[in-house]
C-alpha positions in Angstrom: -12.2 -16.0 -20.9 -13.9 -13.2 -18.9 -11.3 -11.6 -16.6 -13.4 -11.6 -13.5 -14.1 -15.4 -14.0 -10.4 -15.9 -14.6 -9.6 -13.9 -11.4 -12.1 -15.9 -9.3 -10.7 -19.2 -10.5 -7.1 -18.1 -10.0 -8.0 -17.0 -6.4 -9.6 -20.3 -5.5 -6.6 -22.1 -6.7 -4.4 -19.8 -4.6 -6.5 -20.3 -1.6 -6.1 -24.1 -2.0 -2.3 -23.8 -2.4 -2.1 -21.4 0.5 -4.1 -23.9 2.8 -1.6 -26.5 2.0 1.1 -24.1 2.8 -0.4 -23.1 6.1 -0.3 -26.7 7.2 3.4 -27.1 6.1 4.7 -24.1 7.9 3.8 -24.7 11.5 7.2 -26.0 12.4 9.1 -23.0 10.8 11.3 -21.2 13.3 11.2 -17.5 13.2 14.0 -15.7 15.2 12.3 -13.2 17.4 13.9 -9.8 18.1 12.3 -7.4 20.5 12.5 -3.7 20.1 14.0 -2.3 23.4 11.4 -0.5 25.4 8.5 -1.4 23.1 6.1 -3.6 25.3 2.8 -2.2 24.2 2.8 -0.6 20.8 1.9 -2.8 17.8 3.9 -2.3 14.6 1.8 -0.8 11.7 4.4 -0.6 9.0 8.0 -1.0 8.2 10.0 0.5 5.3 13.6 0.4 4.2 15.8 3.4 3.6 18.1 3.6 0.5 21.0 2.1 2.4 19.1 -1.2 2.5 19.8 -1.4 6.2 18.0 1.3 8.1 14.4 0.5 8.6 11.7 2.9 9.8 9.0 1.3 12.0 5.6 2.9 12.6 3.6 1.9 15.7 -0.1 2.3 16.9 -0.2 5.1 19.4 3.6 4.8 19.9 6.8 6.3 18.6 8.4 6.0 15.2 11.6 3.8 15.4 14.7 3.8 13.2 16.2 0.3 13.3 19.6 -1.0 12.1 18.7 -4.4 10.5 22.3 -5.8 10.4 23.2 -5.1 13.9 19.6 -5.7 15.1 19.9 -2.5 17.1 17.6 0.5 17.8 19.0 3.7 16.2 16.5 6.3 17.3 13.0 6.6 18.8 10.9 9.7 17.7 7.7 10.6 19.5 4.8 10.7 17.0 1.4 11.6 18.5 -1.9 11.3 16.6 -1.6 7.8 15.1 -3.8 5.5 17.2 -3.7 2.8 14.5 -0.3 3.6 13.3 0.9 5.4 10.2 1.8 4.2 6.7 5.4 5.2 5.8 7.3 6.1 2.7 10.9 7.3 2.5 11.7 10.2 0.3 13.5 8.4 -2.7 16.6 10.7 -2.7 16.7 11.9 0.9 16.5 9.6 3.9 15.9 12.5 6.3 12.2 12.7 5.2 9.5 10.2 5.6 5.9 10.6 4.5 3.3 9.4 7.0 -0.4 8.9 6.4 -3.1 8.0 9.1 -4.6 4.5 9.3 -7.9 3.6 10.8 -8.8 0.4 12.8 -12.0 0.3 11.0 -13.4 1.8 7.9 -16.9 2.9 8.6 -17.4 4.3 5.0 -15.7 1.6 3.0 -17.1 2.6 -0.4 -16.3 6.4 -0.1 -13.0 8.3 -0.5 -12.2 10.7 2.4 -9.2 13.0 3.2 -6.5 11.5 5.1 -4.1 13.0 7.6 -0.7 13.4 5.9 2.5 14.5 7.4 6.3 14.6 6.4 8.8 14.3 9.2 12.5 15.3 9.1 13.9 12.4 11.3 17.2 14.1 11.7 15.6 17.3 13.2 12.7 15.3 14.5 10.3 18.0 13.1 7.2 17.8 11.1 7.7 19.9 8.0 4.4 19.2 6.4 1.0 18.4 7.7 -2.5 18.6 6.3 -5.9 16.8 7.0 -7.3 17.7 3.5 -5.3 15.3 1.4 -6.8 12.7 -0.8 -3.5 11.0 -1.3 0.2 12.0 -1.6 3.4 10.6 -3.0 7.0 11.7 -3.8 8.4 12.8 -7.1 11.3 10.4 -8.2 13.9 13.1 -7.8 12.7 13.6 -4.2 12.3 17.4 -4.7 8.5 17.5 -4.2 5.7 16.0 -2.2 2.8 15.5 -4.7 -0.5 16.2 -3.1 -3.9 15.2 -4.5 -6.8 17.3 -3.5 -10.0 16.5 -5.5 -9.3 17.5 -9.1 -6.1 19.4 -8.4 -2.4 18.2 -7.8 0.0 20.4 -5.8 3.8 20.2 -5.6 5.2 21.0 -2.2 8.9 21.8 -2.2 10.1 19.6 0.6 13.4 21.4 1.0 11.7 24.6 1.8 9.5 23.0 4.5 9.8 24.6 8.0 9.2 22.9 11.3 5.5 23.2 12.2 3.8 23.5 15.6 1.7 20.6 17.1 -1.5 21.3 15.2 -0.2 23.8 12.5 -1.1 22.8 8.9 0.2 23.9 5.5 -2.3 25.8 3.4 -2.4 23.5 0.4 -4.3 26.0 -1.8 -1.4 28.6 -1.3 1.1 26.2 -2.9 2.2 28.0 -6.2 3.1 24.9 -8.3 0.0 22.9 -9.3 -1.8 21.2 -12.3 -5.6 20.9 -13.0 -7.1 17.4 -13.7 -10.2 16.5 -15.7 -11.4 14.2 -12.9 -11.7 14.1 -9.2 -8.9 11.8 -8.1 -8.5 9.3 -5.2 -5.1 7.9 -5.3 -1.9 9.2 -7.0 1.6 8.1 -7.9 4.3 9.7 -10.1 6.1 7.4 -12.7 9.8 6.6 -12.3 10.7 8.8 -15.3 9.1 11.8 -13.6 7.0 12.6 -16.6 3.5 11.1 -15.9 1.2 11.0 -12.9 -1.1 8.0 -12.4 -4.6 9.0 -10.9 -7.5 6.8 -9.8 -11.0 8.0 -10.5 -14.5 6.9 -11.3 -15.2 6.2 -15.0 -17.4 8.1 -17.2 -19.6 6.6 -20.0 -17.0 7.9 -22.5 -14.2 6.1 -20.5 -16.1 2.9 -20.5 -16.8 3.0 -24.2 -13.0 2.6 -24.6 -12.6 -0.4 -22.4 -12.3 -3.4 -24.8 -13.9 -6.0 -22.4 -17.1 -3.9 -21.8 -17.4 -1.4 -24.5 -20.4 -3.3 -26.0 -21.8 -4.5 -22.8 -24.4 -1.8 -21.6 -25.2 -3.7 -18.3 -21.6 -4.0 -17.3 -21.0 -0.4 -18.1 -24.1 0.7 -15.9 -22.6 -1.3 -12.9 -19.1 0.0 -13.6 -20.4 3.6 -13.2 -21.6 2.7 -9.7 -19.0 0.3 -8.4 -15.7 0.6 -10.2 -12.6 2.7 -10.6 -10.1 3.2 -13.3 -6.5 4.4 -13.7 -5.6 7.3 -16.0 -2.1 8.7 -16.7 -1.5 12.5 -17.1 1.3 14.6 -18.2 3.1 15.8 -15.0 3.7 19.2 -16.5 0.4 20.1 -18.0 -2.1 17.8 -16.4 -3.4 16.6 -19.8 -4.6 13.0 -20.0 -2.3 10.8 -22.0 -3.8 7.3 -21.8 -5.8 5.1 -19.4 -5.5 1.6 -18.2 -7.3 -0.9 -20.5 -9.6 -2.3 -17.9 -11.6 -1.3 -14.8 -10.9 -2.1 -11.2 -12.7 -2.6 -7.9 -12.5 0.4 -5.6 -8.9 1.4 -5.7 -7.0 2.2 -2.4 -3.4 2.3 -3.4 -1.0 2.8 -6.4 2.7 2.1 -6.4 5.3 1.8 -9.1 7.5 -1.4 -9.1 11.1 -1.5 -8.0 12.1 -2.5 -11.6 9.9 0.5 -13.0 8.0 -1.7 -15.5 4.7 -1.9 -13.6 2.1 0.1 -11.7 0.7 -2.0 -8.8 -2.9 -1.4 -8.2 -4.6 -2.5 -4.9 -8.4 -2.6 -4.9 -11.3 -3.9 -2.9 -14.8 -4.7 -4.2 -17.6 -2.3 -3.4 -19.6 -3.8 -0.4 -22.8 -4.2 -2.4 -20.9 -6.3 -5.0 -19.2 -8.3 -2.3 -22.3 -9.0 -0.5 -24.1 -10.3 -3.5 -21.3 -12.6 -4.2 -20.2 -14.0 -0.8 -23.0 -13.2 1.6 -23.6 -10.5 4.1 -20.6 -9.8 6.4 -18.1 -11.7 4.2 -14.5 -10.6 4.4 -13.7 -8.6 1.3 -11.1 -10.2 -0.9 -8.7 -7.6 -2.1 -6.3 -7.8 -5.1 -3.0 -6.4 -6.1 -2.7 -6.2 -9.8 0.2 -5.3 -12.1 -0.4 -2.8 -14.9 2.3 -2.3 -17.6 3.4 1.2 -16.9 4.2 2.2 -20.4 1.0 1.1 -22.1 -1.6 0.8 -19.4 -2.2 -2.9 -20.2 -3.6 -4.7 -17.1 -1.7 -8.1 -16.7 -3.4 -11.2 -15.4 -0.9 -11.6 -12.5 -2.8 -11.3 -9.2 -1.7 -11.2 -5.6 -4.8 -11.7 -3.3 -5.2 -10.6 0.3 -8.0 -10.9 2.8 -6.5 -8.0 4.8 -7.8 -4.5 4.1 -4.9 -2.3 2.8 -2.3 -5.0 3.4 1.4 -4.4 3.2 3.1 -5.8 0.1 6.7 -5.5 -1.1 9.0 -7.1 -3.6 12.5 -8.3 -2.9 15.5 -6.6 -4.4 15.9 -9.0 -7.3 12.2 -8.8 -8.3 11.8 -12.5 -7.9 9.3 -12.5 -5.0 6.2 -10.4 -3.9 5.5 -10.6 -0.2 1.9 -10.0 0.8 0.3 -9.8 4.3 -3.1 -11.6 4.5 -5.2 -13.5 7.1 -6.3 -17.0 7.4 -10.0 -16.9 7.8 -10.2 -20.7 8.2 -9.1 -20.4 11.7 -10.5 -18.7 14.9 -9.2 -16.3 15.8 -7.9 -15.7 12.2 -4.2 -15.4 12.2 -2.2 -13.1 10.0 -0.1 -14.7 7.3 2.9 -13.7 5.2 2.7 -15.1 1.7 5.8 -15.0 -0.6 4.6 -15.2 -4.3 6.5 -15.7 -7.5 6.7 -12.2 -8.9 6.0 -13.1 -12.6 3.2 -15.8 -12.2 1.7 -14.8 -8.8 2.1 -18.4 -7.6 2.3 -18.7 -3.8 5.6 -20.2 -2.9 6.1 -19.8 0.8 3.7 -19.0 3.7 4.0 -18.3 7.3 1.0 -18.4 9.6 1.4 -16.4 12.7 -0.9 -18.4 15.1 0.0 -16.2 18.2 3.5 -17.6 18.2 5.0 -14.5 19.9 2.4 -14.5 22.6 1.7 -10.7 22.3 -2.1 -10.9 21.4 -2.8 -7.6 22.9 -0.7 -5.7 20.3 -2.1 -7.6 17.2 -3.8 -5.4 14.6 -1.6 -5.5 11.5 1.6 -6.9 10.2 4.3 -5.7 7.8 7.2 -7.0 6.0 10.6 -5.9 4.6 12.9 -8.0 2.4 16.6 -8.0 3.1 19.2 -7.6 0.2 20.3 -11.3 0.6 17.4 -12.4 -1.4 16.2 -15.1 1.1 15.4 -13.3 4.4 12.6 -11.0 5.3 11.7 -9.2 8.4 8.1 -9.4 9.5 6.2 -7.4 12.1 3.9 -9.3 14.6 2.5 -7.3 17.5 5.4 -5.4 19.2 8.2 -7.6 18.0 10.3 -8.3 14.8 10.7 -11.8 13.3 13.6 -12.6 11.1 12.5 -15.3 8.6 14.8 -17.2 6.2 11.9 -18.2 3.8 13.9 -20.2 1.2 
């Protein structure tokens, strides 16, 4: 079966299941927990530290919070200017002092084009920014936590995070002056280092030669022509030399995010269709349906497990046991469209539990995004809605 046809059928079935779930979750009680002093800043993202209890909370135009999940207490509040729509967050995998921040936007006025993104690293103990640049395509951590990996067009730089010094308010790091780097054979858009610290995954536009190696379309000239305009692919490079080792065995829509799974078996690929492709399929002004797909890390094989979302750049996370995938989406069947937390079966992609946020918390003025974090007990997640937290026992 054609993969895109399979994907479309799968997503229709998922929507039907979700619609039933929406109707069944209206009586679910979410325990609301306010953040002390936070009455106006909507939460943009939440991430858990290695201790599985300390949670970093990013806000739009507001501070960065550190939260004790067990005690439900605020640990620290750090001023963080310059993030009007809130930052994305990623803890250093080995040192909880360092958190990577990247700027979000309320609206993407150039949805089909890559652009540099403001990237910072904050030392939360010292409350200092130790890395800042406005010229980054993407950035991630090495698994050993020693380096911030910075993608700038066709070159990857390795910034020694331990050597980072506190920066002034507008001071930036000169990326081109960083000594350790590798050269790629493509201009990259997103980047992620594999958990073994040997390969680096990079998204890029395909070439004719690349498409000739994709089994599904290698003999389809029309599909190849469209793919050159509207699709991305993922290739894996040697981390030391920058030599391409292999590529994923299929193409994707425009890729916005890469992330390796907690169990190290998969690379998650989040993509959205090009607006011209979406318009022809769903009509002008239609909400773009995004997808999180699982790629087998060691081989590049694209699996058929799909997690859909109608929210652009949604938050998604797995639980500690790799049984569930939580995804933020929206329910476009209602006006105004409420945000929804879907909890999927990790292996099949089937939607198991849903919570539709129909303005329950009464904080409509702070609504723009939501986020989620699973707790180690395997049956509770914390969701962000407006300026508050909600503890949900979803099982």
